C-alpha positions as CSV (number, residue, x, y, z in Angstrom):
1,M,-13.3,-1.3,4.3
2,P,-14.4,0.6,1.2
3,K,-12.6,0.5,-2.1
4,I,-10.1,3.2,-3.0
5,K,-11.0,5.3,-6.0
6,S,-8.5,5.3,-8.9
7,N,-7.3,8.7,-10.2
8,S,-9.2,9.2,-13.5
9,G,-6.4,11.3,-15.0
10,A,-3.8,8.7,-14.2
11,K,-5.9,5.9,-15.6
12,K,-5.8,7.6,-19.0
13,R,-2.1,8.4,-18.9
14,F,-0.4,5.3,-17.5
15,K,-0.3,1.6,-18.3
16,L,1.2,-1.3,-16.4
17,T,3.7,-3.6,-18.1
18,G,3.8,-7.4,-17.5
19,T,6.7,-7.0,-15.0
20,G,4.8,-4.3,-13.0
21,K,6.6,-1.2,-14.3
22,V,4.6,1.9,-15.3
23,V,4.7,3.1,-18.9
24,R,4.0,6.8,-19.9
25,R,3.9,9.0,-23.0
26,K,6.6,11.6,-23.5
27,A,5.8,15.3,-23.1
28,Y,6.3,18.2,-25.5
29,A,4.8,16.4,-28.6
30,S,1.5,18.1,-28.9
31,H,2.1,21.6,-30.3
32,L,4.8,24.0,-31.4
33,L,6.3,21.2,-33.5
34,N,7.7,23.3,-36.4
35,C,10.7,24.4,-34.4
36,K,11.6,20.9,-33.3
37,S,13.8,18.6,-35.4
38,R,12.5,15.6,-37.2
39,K,14.7,13.3,-35.0
40,R,13.4,14.9,-31.8
41,K,9.7,14.5,-32.8
42,R,10.3,10.9,-33.8
43,N,11.8,10.2,-30.4
44,L,8.9,11.9,-28.7
45,R,6.5,9.3,-30.3
46,K,8.0,6.5,-28.3
47,S,6.7,5.6,-24.8
48,T,9.0,5.4,-21.8
49,L,9.0,4.1,-18.3
50,V,8.1,6.2,-15.2
51,D,11.1,7.1,-13.1
52,S,11.6,5.1,-9.9
53,A,11.2,8.3,-7.8
54,N,7.6,8.7,-9.1
55,Q,6.7,5.0,-9.2
56,H,5.3,5.0,-5.6
57,S,2.9,8.0,-6.2
58,I,1.6,6.5,-9.4
59,N,0.9,3.2,-7.7
60,R,-1.1,5.0,-5.0
61,M,-3.1,6.8,-7.7
62,L,-3.8,3.5,-9.4
63,P,-4.4,0.9,-6.7
64,Y,-6.1,-1.7,-8.8
65,L,-4.1,-1.4,-12.0
């Protein structure tokens, strides 16, 4: 049985925690920042967990992570 290829884009965007959850960066933090409040931009810097509805598809994209 051949190995499954990992999705290269997903490799760069997601990391696995010690308990097996998937961590991601938040969106809307790259440009058009002058209209967003300081508090909103500060909260966008933090990472967050992937929703449980998307967890299965991420695990399929990253079989060996």
